[in-house]
C-alpha positions as CSV (number, residue, x, y, z in Angstrom):
1,M,-0.1,0.0,0.0
2,S,1.3,3.6,-0.6
3,E,2.6,5.7,1.9
4,G,0.5,8.4,3.4
5,P,-2.3,9.0,5.7
6,R,-4.1,5.8,6.6
7,L,-7.9,5.2,6.7
8,A,-9.6,2.1,8.1
9,V,-13.3,1.8,6.2
10,I,-15.4,-1.0,8.3
11,G,-18.0,-2.2,6.0
12,A,-18.1,-2.6,2.2
13,G,-21.6,-1.7,1.5
14,P,-22.5,1.3,-0.5
15,A,-21.5,3.8,2.2
16,G,-18.3,2.2,2.9
17,L,-17.5,1.5,-1.0
18,V,-18.1,5.0,-2.0
19,A,-16.1,6.7,0.7
20,A,-13.1,4.2,0.3
21,L,-13.0,5.1,-3.5
22,A,-13.3,9.1,-2.8
23,A,-10.6,8.9,0.0
24,A,-8.2,6.7,-2.2
25,A,-8.5,8.9,-5.3
26,R,-7.0,11.9,-3.0
27,G,-4.0,10.1,-1.8
28,V,-5.3,8.4,1.3
29,A,-4.1,4.8,1.8
30,V,-7.4,2.9,2.7
31,T,-7.9,-0.7,4.2
32,L,-11.4,-1.7,3.6
33,V,-12.4,-4.4,6.5
34,D,-15.8,-6.3,5.7
35,A,-17.3,-9.6,7.2
36,A,-18.6,-10.9,3.8
37,P,-16.4,-12.8,1.2
38,D,-17.2,-10.0,-1.6
39,A,-17.9,-6.2,-1.4
40,G,-21.4,-4.9,-1.9
41,G,-23.1,-5.3,1.4
42,Q,-26.7,-6.5,2.0
43,F,-28.0,-4.2,-1.0
44,Y,-25.5,-5.4,-3.4
45,R,-25.1,-8.9,-2.2
46,Q,-23.9,-11.5,-5.1
47,P,-24.5,-15.1,-5.4
48,A,-21.4,-17.1,-4.7
49,A,-19.2,-17.6,-7.6
50,G,-19.6,-21.4,-7.6
51,L,-23.2,-21.0,-8.2
52,G,-22.8,-19.8,-11.7
53,A,-25.4,-17.4,-11.9
54,R,-25.9,-16.1,-15.4
55,R,-28.0,-13.3,-14.8
56,P,-27.1,-11.9,-11.3
57,Q,-28.4,-8.6,-12.2
58,A,-32.0,-9.8,-12.1
59,L,-31.9,-9.9,-8.4
60,H,-31.0,-6.3,-8.3
61,H,-31.9,-2.7,-9.4
62,Q,-29.3,0.1,-9.7
63,W,-27.1,-2.5,-11.2
64,R,-25.0,0.0,-13.1
65,T,-24.2,1.9,-9.8
66,W,-22.7,-1.4,-8.4
67,E,-20.7,-2.1,-11.5
68,R,-19.1,1.6,-11.1
69,L,-18.4,0.8,-7.4
70,R,-17.0,-2.6,-8.4
71,D,-14.9,-1.8,-11.0
72,G,-13.5,1.5,-9.2
73,L,-12.6,-0.8,-6.3
74,A,-10.9,-3.3,-8.5
75,V,-8.6,-0.4,-10.0
76,H,-7.6,0.9,-6.7
77,V,-6.8,-2.4,-5.3
78,A,-4.7,-3.1,-8.4
79,A,-3.0,0.1,-7.7
80,G,-2.3,-0.5,-4.1
81,R,-4.4,2.5,-2.9
82,I,-7.0,0.1,-1.2
83,T,-6.4,-3.1,0.6
84,H,-9.5,-5.1,0.7
85,L,-9.8,-7.7,3.8
86,T,-12.7,-10.0,3.0
87,E,-14.2,-12.2,5.7
88,H,-12.8,-10.3,8.6
89,H,-15.1,-9.5,11.4
90,V,-14.3,-6.5,13.5
91,W,-14.7,-7.0,17.1
92,C,-13.3,-4.0,18.5
93,V,-11.8,-0.4,17.6
94,E,-9.2,0.8,20.0
95,R,-8.2,4.5,20.1
96,R,-4.8,5.5,21.0
97,S,-3.4,8.9,21.7
98,A,-0.3,9.3,19.7
99,P,2.9,10.7,21.4
100,R,3.7,14.3,21.1
101,T,6.7,15.3,19.0
102,A,6.1,19.1,19.5
103,T,7.3,21.0,22.5
104,S,6.5,24.6,21.5
105,A,4.1,26.6,23.7
106,S,1.9,26.9,20.5
107,T,1.4,23.3,20.3
108,A,1.7,22.1,24.0
109,S,-1.9,22.8,24.5
110,A,-3.3,21.1,21.0
111,P,-5.1,17.8,21.5
112,A,-2.5,14.9,20.9
113,P,-3.4,13.3,17.2
114,A,-5.1,9.8,17.6
115,S,-4.3,6.5,16.1
116,F,-6.5,3.5,15.8
117,A,-6.2,-0.2,15.9
118,V,-9.1,-2.2,14.3
119,H,-9.2,-5.7,15.5
120,A,-10.9,-8.2,13.4
121,L,-11.2,-11.9,13.5
122,F,-10.7,-14.1,10.4
123,G,-10.1,-17.7,9.3
124,P,-12.5,-20.7,9.0
125,E,-13.1,-20.9,13.0
126,Q,-12.7,-17.0,13.3
127,E,-9.9,-17.9,15.8
128,E,-7.2,-15.7,14.4
129,S,-6.9,-12.0,14.7
130,V,-5.4,-9.1,12.9
131,A,-5.0,-5.4,13.9
132,V,-5.3,-2.7,11.2
133,R,-3.6,0.5,11.9
134,A,-5.1,3.8,11.0
135,D,-5.1,7.6,11.5
136,A,-8.8,7.7,10.9
137,V,-11.8,5.3,11.0
138,L,-15.0,5.2,8.9
139,L,-17.9,3.3,10.5
140,A,-20.0,2.0,7.7
141,T,-21.4,-1.0,9.6
142,G,-25.0,-0.9,8.2
143,G,-28.2,-1.9,9.8
144,Y,-30.2,-5.0,11.0
145,E,-33.8,-6.0,11.0
146,K,-36.2,-5.5,13.9
147,V,-38.5,-8.4,14.4
148,L,-41.3,-8.1,17.1
149,P,-42.3,-11.6,18.7
150,F,-45.5,-13.3,18.2
151,P,-46.9,-16.7,18.9
152,G,-45.2,-19.2,16.5
153,W,-42.4,-17.0,15.4
154,T,-39.5,-19.5,16.2
155,L,-40.9,-22.2,13.9
156,P,-38.7,-23.3,11.3
157,G,-39.7,-21.6,8.0
158,V,-39.9,-18.2,9.7
159,V,-37.4,-15.8,8.5
160,T,-36.7,-12.2,8.4
161,A,-37.8,-10.4,5.2
162,G,-34.0,-9.4,4.9
163,G,-33.2,-12.9,5.5
164,A,-35.3,-14.3,2.8
165,Q,-33.6,-11.8,0.4
166,A,-30.1,-12.7,1.3
167,M,-30.9,-16.4,0.7
168,L,-32.2,-15.5,-2.7
169,K,-29.4,-13.1,-3.6
170,S,-26.4,-15.1,-2.4
171,G,-27.6,-18.8,-2.4
172,L,-30.2,-18.5,-5.2
173,V,-32.5,-20.6,-2.9
174,L,-36.2,-19.9,-1.6
175,P,-37.1,-20.2,2.1
176,G,-40.1,-22.0,0.7
177,R,-42.5,-22.7,-2.1
178,T,-45.5,-20.8,-0.6
179,A,-44.5,-17.7,1.2
180,V,-46.2,-15.1,3.2
181,V,-44.4,-11.7,3.5
182,A,-45.4,-9.5,6.5
183,G,-44.5,-6.7,8.9
184,T,-44.0,-3.2,7.8
185,G,-41.8,-1.1,5.8
186,P,-40.6,-0.5,2.2
187,L,-38.5,-3.7,2.2
188,L,-41.6,-5.9,2.1
189,M,-42.3,-5.1,-1.5
190,P,-39.1,-5.8,-3.0
191,V,-38.8,-9.1,-1.0
192,A,-42.3,-10.3,-2.3
193,V,-41.5,-9.4,-5.7
194,G,-38.2,-11.2,-5.6
195,L,-39.5,-14.3,-4.2
196,A,-42.4,-14.4,-6.7
197,A,-40.1,-13.7,-9.6
198,A,-37.8,-16.8,-8.6
199,G,-40.8,-19.1,-8.6
200,A,-42.4,-19.0,-5.1
201,K,-46.0,-18.6,-4.7
202,V,-46.5,-15.5,-2.8
203,A,-49.8,-16.1,-1.0
204,A,-50.2,-12.4,0.7
205,L,-48.3,-9.4,1.4
206,V,-49.4,-8.4,4.8
207,E,-48.5,-4.6,5.7
208,S,-49.6,-3.3,9.1
209,A,-49.3,0.4,8.1
210,D,-51.7,2.0,5.5
211,P,-49.7,3.5,2.6
212,R,-52.5,5.9,1.9
213,D,-51.1,7.9,4.8
214,L,-48.2,8.9,2.5
215,V,-50.6,11.4,1.1
216,R,-49.9,13.6,4.2
217,H,-46.3,14.1,2.8
218,A,-47.2,14.6,-0.7
219,R,-44.9,17.6,-1.0
220,V,-41.9,15.8,0.0
221,L,-42.8,12.6,-2.2
222,A,-43.2,14.7,-5.2
223,A,-39.6,15.9,-4.8
224,H,-38.5,12.4,-5.4
225,P,-40.0,11.0,-8.6
226,D,-37.5,8.3,-9.0
227,K,-38.8,6.7,-5.7
228,L,-42.4,7.1,-6.6
229,A,-41.5,5.2,-10.0
230,E,-39.7,2.6,-8.1
231,G,-42.7,2.1,-5.9
232,A,-45.0,2.1,-9.0
233,W,-43.0,-0.6,-10.7
234,Y,-43.1,-3.0,-7.5
235,A,-46.9,-2.5,-7.1
236,A,-47.0,-3.3,-10.9
237,E,-44.9,-6.3,-10.4
238,L,-47.1,-7.5,-7.4
239,A,-50.0,-7.2,-9.6
240,R,-48.3,-9.1,-12.5
241,Y,-47.5,-12.1,-10.0
242,R,-51.1,-11.8,-8.4
243,V,-50.0,-11.1,-5.0
244,R,-52.6,-9.7,-2.9
245,A,-51.5,-6.9,-0.4
246,H,-53.5,-6.6,2.7
247,T,-52.9,-3.2,4.4
248,R,-53.5,-2.4,8.1
249,H,-53.3,-6.1,8.6
250,A,-50.7,-8.5,10.8
251,V,-49.7,-11.8,11.0
252,V,-50.8,-12.6,14.6
253,A,-49.8,-16.2,15.0
254,A,-47.8,-18.8,13.0
255,H,-48.9,-22.4,13.2
256,G,-47.1,-25.7,12.6
257,T,-45.6,-28.8,14.4
258,D,-42.1,-29.4,13.3
259,R,-42.2,-26.5,10.8
260,L,-44.4,-23.7,9.6
261,E,-47.7,-24.8,8.1
262,A,-49.9,-21.6,8.3
263,V,-50.2,-18.2,9.7
264,T,-53.3,-16.3,11.1
265,V,-53.7,-12.8,9.7
266,A,-56.1,-10.3,11.3
267,A,-57.1,-6.7,10.4
268,L,-56.1,-3.9,12.7
269,D,-57.8,-0.8,13.8
270,T,-56.2,2.6,14.0
271,D,-54.6,1.9,17.4
272,G,-53.1,-1.4,16.3
273,R,-55.8,-3.7,17.9
274,V,-57.0,-6.8,16.1
275,R,-60.6,-6.2,14.9
276,E,-62.8,-8.8,16.5
277,G,-63.8,-11.6,14.1
278,S,-61.4,-10.6,11.3
279,E,-58.8,-13.5,11.7
280,W,-58.3,-15.9,9.1
281,R,-55.6,-18.5,8.2
282,I,-53.3,-18.8,5.1
283,P,-51.3,-22.1,4.6
284,C,-47.8,-21.6,3.8
285,D,-44.4,-23.1,4.2
286,S,-42.4,-19.8,4.8
287,L,-43.0,-16.5,6.5
288,A,-40.8,-13.5,5.8
289,V,-41.4,-10.9,8.4
290,G,-39.8,-7.7,9.4
291,H,-40.8,-4.3,11.3
292,G,-38.2,-2.0,9.8
293,M,-34.5,-1.7,10.6
294,L,-32.0,-0.5,13.2
295,P,-28.7,0.8,12.7
296,H,-25.4,-1.2,13.9
297,T,-23.7,0.9,16.4
298,D,-21.8,-1.5,18.6
299,L,-18.5,-0.1,17.5
300,A,-19.4,3.4,17.7
301,E,-20.8,2.9,21.3
302,T,-17.4,1.2,22.3
303,L,-15.7,4.1,21.0
304,G,-17.8,6.5,23.0
305,C,-19.5,8.2,20.2
306,R,-22.7,10.3,21.0
307,L,-26.0,8.6,19.6
308,D,-29.0,10.6,18.5
309,G,-31.7,8.1,19.5
310,A,-30.8,5.1,17.9
311,N,-28.4,6.6,15.4
312,V,-24.8,7.5,15.5
313,A,-24.8,11.3,15.7
314,V,-22.8,12.9,13.0
315,D,-22.1,16.6,11.7
316,D,-22.5,18.0,8.2
317,E,-19.0,16.2,7.3
318,Q,-20.3,12.8,8.8
319,R,-17.9,13.3,11.7
320,T,-18.7,11.8,15.0
321,D,-17.9,13.7,18.1
322,V,-14.9,11.4,18.6
323,P,-11.8,12.9,17.0
324,G,-10.8,10.8,13.9
325,V,-14.0,8.7,13.7
326,W,-16.6,9.2,10.8
327,A,-19.8,7.4,10.2
328,A,-21.8,7.0,7.2
329,G,-24.8,5.1,5.9
330,E,-27.5,2.9,7.8
331,T,-25.5,3.3,11.1
332,T,-26.4,7.0,11.2
333,G,-29.9,6.4,10.2
334,I,-32.0,4.0,8.1
335,G,-32.4,5.5,4.5
336,G,-31.4,3.1,1.8
337,A,-28.7,2.9,-0.8
338,A,-29.0,6.1,-2.4
339,L,-28.6,8.0,1.1
340,S,-25.6,5.7,2.1
341,L,-24.0,6.6,-1.2
342,A,-24.4,10.4,-0.5
343,E,-23.1,10.0,3.1
344,G,-20.3,7.9,2.0
345,R,-19.1,10.3,-0.5
346,I,-19.3,13.3,2.0
347,A,-17.4,11.3,4.5
348,G,-14.5,10.2,2.0
349,L,-14.0,13.8,0.7
350,S,-14.0,15.2,4.5
351,I,-11.5,12.4,5.6
352,A,-9.1,12.9,2.7
353,A,-9.4,16.8,3.4
354,R,-8.8,16.4,7.0
355,L,-6.2,13.9,6.7
356,D,-4.2,15.3,3.7
357,S,-4.8,19.0,3.8
358,R,-6.8,18.8,0.6
359,A,-10.0,20.5,0.4
360,P,-13.0,18.7,-0.9
361,E,-14.2,19.3,-4.2
362,P,-16.8,22.1,-3.6
363,R,-19.1,21.2,-6.6
364,S,-18.9,17.3,-5.7
365,Y,-19.5,17.8,-2.1
366,A,-22.5,20.3,-2.7
367,R,-24.3,17.7,-4.8
368,A,-23.7,15.0,-2.3
369,A,-24.9,17.2,0.5
370,K,-28.2,18.0,-1.6
371,A,-28.7,14.3,-2.3
372,R,-28.3,13.7,1.4
373,A,-30.7,16.3,2.5
374,G,-33.2,15.1,0.0
375,R,-33.1,11.5,0.9
376,R,-33.2,12.1,4.6
377,E,-36.3,14.2,4.2
378,F,-37.9,11.4,2.0
379,F,-37.2,8.6,4.6
380,A,-38.3,10.6,7.4
381,A,-41.6,10.8,5.7
382,V,-41.8,7.1,5.1
383,D,-40.7,6.2,8.6
384,N,-43.6,8.5,9.8
385,V,-46.0,6.2,8.0
386,F,-44.4,2.8,8.1
387,T,-44.1,2.3,12.0
388,P,-44.5,-1.2,13.8
389,P,-48.1,-1.6,14.8
390,G,-49.2,-0.3,18.1
391,R,-50.6,-2.5,20.8
392,W,-48.3,-5.4,19.5
393,V,-47.6,-6.3,23.2
394,E,-51.0,-7.3,23.8
395,R,-51.0,-10.2,21.2
396,V,-47.7,-11.6,22.7
397,G,-48.9,-14.5,25.0
398,D,-46.9,-15.4,28.2
399,D,-45.5,-18.6,26.7
400,T,-44.4,-16.8,23.7
401,L,-40.5,-16.9,23.6
402,V,-39.0,-13.4,23.3
403,C,-35.2,-14.0,23.9
404,R,-34.6,-17.0,21.6
405,C,-30.9,-17.4,22.7
406,E,-31.6,-17.8,26.3
407,E,-35.2,-19.2,25.9
408,V,-36.8,-16.4,28.1
409,P,-40.6,-16.3,27.8
410,A,-42.7,-13.1,27.9
411,A,-44.1,-14.2,31.2
412,A,-40.6,-14.1,32.7
413,I,-40.2,-10.6,31.5
414,R,-43.7,-9.3,32.9
415,E,-42.9,-11.0,36.2
416,A,-39.6,-9.0,36.6
417,V,-41.4,-5.7,35.9
418,D,-44.8,-6.5,37.8
419,E,-43.6,-8.6,40.6
420,L,-39.6,-8.0,41.0
421,G,-39.7,-4.2,40.2
422,A,-37.6,-3.9,37.3
423,G,-37.9,-0.4,35.9
424,D,-35.2,-0.6,33.1
425,V,-33.9,-2.8,30.4
426,R,-30.8,-3.8,32.2
427,T,-32.5,-4.8,35.3
428,V,-34.8,-7.1,33.4
429,K,-31.8,-8.7,31.7
430,L,-30.1,-9.2,35.0
431,L,-33.3,-10.9,36.4
432,T,-34.2,-12.9,33.3
433,R,-31.2,-13.3,31.1
434,A,-32.9,-11.8,28.2
435,G,-30.3,-10.4,26.0
436,M,-27.5,-12.3,27.6
437,G,-27.1,-14.9,24.7
438,W,-25.0,-15.1,21.4
439,C,-26.9,-12.0,19.7
440,Q,-26.5,-9.9,23.0
441,G,-29.9,-8.6,22.7
442,R,-29.9,-7.4,19.2
443,M,-32.7,-9.4,18.0
444,C,-34.8,-9.3,21.3
445,G,-33.7,-5.9,22.5
446,P,-36.6,-4.0,21.1
447,A,-39.2,-6.6,22.2
448,V,-37.8,-6.8,25.8
449,A,-38.0,-3.1,26.0
450,G,-41.7,-3.0,24.6
451,L,-42.8,-5.7,26.9
452,A,-40.9,-4.1,30.0
453,G,-42.5,-0.6,29.2
454,C,-39.1,1.0,29.1
455,P,-37.2,2.9,26.5
456,P,-34.3,0.8,25.0
457,T,-30.9,2.0,26.0
458,P,-27.5,1.8,24.5
459,S,-25.1,-0.7,26.0
460,R,-21.4,-0.1,25.6
461,R,-20.2,-3.7,25.2
462,P,-16.5,-3.9,25.1
463,F,-16.6,-6.2,22.0
464,A,-19.0,-6.0,19.1
465,R,-19.2,-9.9,18.6
466,P,-18.2,-12.9,20.6
467,V,-14.2,-13.4,20.8
468,P,-12.4,-16.5,21.5
469,L,-10.4,-16.4,24.8
470,G,-7.3,-17.5,23.1
471,V,-7.6,-14.2,21.0
472,L,-7.7,-12.1,24.0
473,A,-4.9,-13.9,25.5
474,R,-2.4,-13.1,22.8
475,E,-1.3,-10.0,21.1
476,P,-3.3,-9.7,17.9
477,G,-1.1,-10.0,14.8
478,E,-0.2,-6.8,12.8
479,G,-2.2,-5.9,9.6
480,P,-1.6,-3.7,6.9
């Protein structure tokens, strides 16, 4: 890799990719660290090479954008400006204050520059570690799905909406032959269309929100004709595949013995309660369900970055309040690939300017900033409409598992609050073990908070993923 300032980009999705390209083009030596075997993230996830997919573009839109990112990455890697570490799972980012070299009075009071060590696991068993040294870090760690529990949600055949999409994109496999897609949010339509186009029978798309409420945001929507056209295209595809959409409805139970056999769907009133007598069953062998997205903030929390609600807080240059740390993409707020691309470009230009004393290109920066503002406004309007259904807690029976890792039922959480006096999520966790399993509460955290009637609270874990004791016992190897 070329000499010069060093940047570690964590995550090779849209935000991380475009930031790495922008910084590398301006003289910054970039190490792109990603857990996947190939770049692209969830949005540009590709089939494994051994599957011999002849038309991978059929699984995507914005394919030309992906081709530009992919080809640009290849050019910079070949030139030695970017080192791409695949299948490297970052478990910690360590911030170190560099020793001072200046002794003059003018510099004695200045904050010491920082350096970073990005610790990642790799190898077949993820028992080896590497430390990537950098002068700055960009967190482009993306987001993950929120799923609210309901009776039967742990049955085989029930997957997240994004999980169904990932199975199709990377493995060219279907979660089942007859599917129901349910929950809330813009992701449901592309998942339903993708499954239908791949040969599944999509028996229903069940959306708990009412898309007609988008009319309240007509001014904002009109400013984004591309998104309106995209939505219209998906609606037309649903009609072509004869997928019936049920709005202001929810899957209230999944049924089966060894695996999913059917789901119960019910109509909801404006408060999210089930309308009496509206339930009916749909036979199916797969259910793809999701209730929106949450940002991955583990590494940001470990570094001490300030959060704005659930999102990593950033300024106009995508800088966090921790010197030397930038964040872009879904980790700063869920908003789709186009917003991630705009934020990633701004971050890459800002990092190059801060590390190499080069001002960002004014026109390029301005275009990205304008796109960012527009996309943020658009998704704020969408989030206002597509929210998880109210009163969902009332539909969770006492025997429904909430924490799958530790097999904690809803009854235990209610007991911790009602009888043992737990008043926050941490106390519920200590009393019930909910959130102490492999996922460390990432899956069950929102559900535990909802059942306990407590706001979700960030937890500054020392590590972002499970780490073998052997790795902690020895000094990690030196990386690029």
